[in-house]
C-alpha positions as CSV (number, residue, x, y, z in Angstrom):
1,M,52.9,141.9,-155.6
2,R,52.6,140.9,-158.9
3,A,55.5,138.7,-158.8
4,T,53.9,136.8,-155.8
5,I,50.2,136.7,-157.6
6,L,52.1,135.5,-160.9
7,A,54.3,132.6,-159.1
8,A,50.9,131.4,-157.4
9,L,49.2,131.1,-160.7
10,L,52.5,129.2,-162.1
11,I,52.3,127.0,-159.2
12,L,48.8,126.0,-159.2
13,P,48.5,124.4,-162.6
14,T,51.5,121.9,-161.8
15,S,49.9,120.8,-158.2
16,A,46.5,120.6,-159.6
17,L,48.8,117.7,-162.5
18,A,50.3,116.3,-159.8
19,D,50.3,111.9,-160.1
20,P,47.7,110.5,-158.4
21,V,48.3,108.0,-155.5
22,R,48.4,104.3,-156.5
23,V,48.3,101.3,-154.5
24,N,47.6,97.6,-154.8
25,A,44.6,96.5,-152.5
26,L,46.3,92.9,-151.0
27,Q,49.4,94.9,-149.8
28,H,47.2,97.6,-147.6
29,S,44.8,96.4,-145.0
30,C,41.2,98.0,-145.9
31,E,41.4,100.7,-143.0
32,S,44.9,101.4,-144.4
33,L,43.4,101.8,-148.0
34,Q,40.6,104.0,-147.0
35,R,42.9,106.3,-144.8
36,I,44.5,107.0,-148.2
37,V,41.8,107.6,-150.2
38,E,40.4,110.0,-147.3
39,E,43.8,111.4,-146.8
40,N,44.4,112.0,-150.4
41,G,41.1,112.9,-151.6
42,A,41.2,110.3,-154.3
43,A,43.6,107.7,-155.6
44,I,44.1,104.7,-158.1
45,I,43.8,101.2,-156.4
46,R,44.9,98.0,-158.6
47,Y,43.3,94.6,-157.5
48,P,43.0,91.1,-158.4
49,S,39.3,90.5,-160.6
50,R,37.2,88.1,-158.6
51,N,35.8,86.2,-162.2
52,K,39.3,86.1,-164.1
53,P,42.3,84.9,-162.5
54,G,45.3,86.6,-163.2
55,L,43.4,89.4,-164.4
56,T,44.1,92.9,-162.7
57,L,41.4,95.8,-162.2
58,Y,41.9,99.3,-160.9
59,D,39.9,102.0,-160.6
60,R,40.2,105.5,-158.8
61,Y,38.6,105.4,-155.6
62,V,37.0,108.9,-154.3
63,S,36.7,110.2,-150.6
64,S,33.5,112.2,-151.1
65,V,31.3,113.2,-154.0
66,S,33.5,116.2,-154.4
67,S,36.1,114.4,-155.9
68,C,33.9,113.1,-159.0
69,G,33.4,115.3,-162.0
70,N,30.2,117.0,-163.4
71,R,26.9,114.7,-163.4
72,Q,29.2,112.3,-161.2
73,M,27.8,110.9,-157.9
74,A,30.1,108.8,-155.5
75,E,29.0,104.9,-155.4
76,T,29.6,102.8,-152.8
77,M,31.4,99.3,-153.7
78,S,33.7,96.2,-152.7
79,I,37.3,95.3,-153.4
80,P,39.3,92.9,-152.0
81,A,42.0,94.0,-149.6
82,A,44.7,92.0,-147.6
83,D,42.8,91.6,-144.6
84,T,39.4,90.7,-146.4
85,K,37.3,89.9,-149.5
86,A,35.0,93.1,-149.6
87,C,36.6,96.5,-148.1
88,R,33.8,99.8,-148.9
89,V,35.2,102.6,-150.8
90,R,33.2,104.9,-153.0
91,H,33.9,105.6,-156.1
92,C,32.7,108.2,-159.6
93,V,30.1,106.5,-161.5
94,P,27.4,108.9,-164.4
95,A,24.6,110.4,-162.4
96,D,21.4,108.7,-163.0
97,C,19.4,112.2,-164.1
98,D,18.5,113.8,-166.3
99,P,20.2,117.6,-166.7
100,G,17.2,119.5,-166.2
101,E,16.2,117.9,-163.0
102,P,17.1,119.7,-159.3
103,F,20.0,119.0,-158.0
104,C,21.4,116.9,-161.5
105,F,25.0,118.6,-162.2
């Protein structure tokens, strides 16, 4: 019994440190990007800047606010995909509230 518990405790940290899924937005349809994020909980997506040619941007996109950290919320934004210039995905941003307010985590 102790060996089973010890083995489980040793496995947990390595699974939590697993590399996040990384994808290039222009190699996937919008639906595919959204599915990748939903299936994995989060993904790092790279895409070209709209304002500076040759500049690649990236961010961590999440399936829900539960994938964000403390005092963060999930905000919807648009990124380019292979089939559209405006694919709606969520990313974590600082929560706009004071720590003493209800629902401010």
